[in-house]
KEDREN-664069 format. One record per atom (N, C-alpha, C): x, y, z. Coordinates in pm, whole numbers, plus 50000, padded with zeros to 5 digits. Each point is the difference from the previous one (the first is absolute). Example, Ala and Ser with C-alpha at 12.3 -4.5 7.8 and 13.67 -1.06 7.14 Angstrom:
2
513194943150780;499115011950000;500905012050000;499655010549928;500825011950006;499235010950073;
//
This chain:
96
404295911001647;500394989049914;498764993049945;498954999450083;498784993649951;499485006849874;500025013350001;499465007349886;500864998849876;501305001350017;500885000949883;500434986649944;500144990050084;500484987149951;498884989749984;498985001150081;498934989949997;498705005449944;499945013049973;498825006349940;498734996950079;500085001650130;498844998250087;499125012349984;498704998349988;499125011749985;499955008450128;499705012849982;499935009150114;498964995850102;498974993249957;498944995650090;500284986850069;501154994049973;500374987350064;500065001950151;499374991050074;499985001050146;501214992650057;500765007250081;501184994450065;499624992550127;500944993050060;499734992650124;499485009150110;500415012449997;499575009750103;498525003549987;499404996649885;498625003649975;499855012849920;501105006749977;500015012349923;500304996949854;499495008449911;500334998249859;501415005349975;500584996249888;501345004649964;500045015349996;499045006149933;500025014649987;499815006850135;499134994550084;499785006150131;501244998550087;500704989049987;501254998050074;501025010749960;500095002949872;500925010549953;499625013350063;498735003649994;499565012650059;500285000350150;499564989550069;500104999750147;501455001050048;500904992749937;501395000050047;500675013549979;499645007049894;500625013049976;499415010850091;498714999250030;499435009350098;500564997050139;500174987250032;500534996150131;501445004750017;500784999649895;501385004750007;500095014650039;499155008149942;499985014250035;499595001850145;499024992350043;499555001050140;501114996250097;500784989849967;501104996050087;501045011150014;500325006449890;500975011050006;499425011550083;498745003249980;499365010850075;500014997050150;499734987550036;500024996150142;501405001150059;500994995749924;501395001050046;500385014550022;499575008649908;500265014350011;499405005850128;498774996050031;499345004850122;500744995350124;500434987550001;500764994950113;501305007750019;500665003249889;501245007550009;499755014150053;498895006049963;499655013250054;499834999350151;499374989350048;499814998250145;501344998550071;500934992749938;501324998350060;500705013550009;499875008149896;500615013350001;499405009050104;498684999450014;499305008250099;500404996150141;500244987250020;500384995050133;501465003150032;500765004649900;501395003550025;500914987950019;499654988849939;500774987750017;501234999149910;500095008749901;501175000449911;500425014549981;501225001849958;500515013549975;499155006649891;499795012950015;499135007149905;500564999849858;501335000449985;500584999549865;499744986449934;500144989450078;499704986549948;498534998849964;499165005050090;498564999249975;499645007249870;500565011749980;499695007849879;500454992849874;501194994050002;500494992749882;499124988149967;499644992450101;499154988349977;498615004549955;499495010750059;498695005149961;499985003949853;501065006449953;500085003749858;499964987649912;500704989750041;500024987749921;498654992950002;499345000350113;498664994050007;499005007849917;500145013349998;499145008249916;500174996249853;501254998349959;500294996249861;499504985849972;500174991050096;499514986449981;498484999949982;499305008150078;498555000849986;499615005649863;500705010549957;499725005649868;500204989549891;501094992650008;500294989849900;498994988550006;499604995950120;499034989250015;498655004149940;499615012550020;498745004949942;500095000349848;501145004649950;500185000549855;499984986049940;500704990650063;500054986249952;498604993750003;499285001950112;498634995050012;499155005249885;500075012949975;499175006149896;500394995049862;501294998849974;500454995449868;499584985549974;500264991250096;499684985849982;498494998049993;499275005850096;498564997950000;499345005949875;500465011649955;499445006049878;500284991149879;501214994549992;500354991249889;499054988049996;499844993350114;499174988050001;498515003449988;499595011750048;498615004149981;499715002149852;500925006749930;499815002149855;500014986749924;500874990850042;500074987149931;498774991450027;499515000250123;498924990950038;498615006249989;499895013150024;498695006450003;499224996850126;500654993650098;499344996050125;500315010350107;498955005750058;500175010050105;500354993250132;500575007850090;500314995150135;498704997150073;499894988150057;498754996350068;499765008050127;501025006850051;499855008250120;499715014649965;499905003049871;499655013549956;501125010250013;501234995350018;501115009450011;500295006049864;500475012250000;500295007249875;501254994249934;499894996849874;501134995849919;500105010049886;501125007649998;500105010749897;500064994749857;
//
């Protein structure tokens, strides 16, 4: 909302100390990481035999798809804002 309604510049520093553009990058990379971590935890649950194998397989398929979608969303959003701003990620992460 800051960008679209208030026209805050990409370099504007938020209360967190991060710039607007860096916040966009960071949150989308973090989202993918959260899904990847959840996927790993689910794999451990399956390996431990805590749920039925059919249930584990169905949930695993959905987590795989969620990870694929999160990566695609991260890449689409970050690429859009990178092209608009011309500001690279300060952590050196690849933005397609």
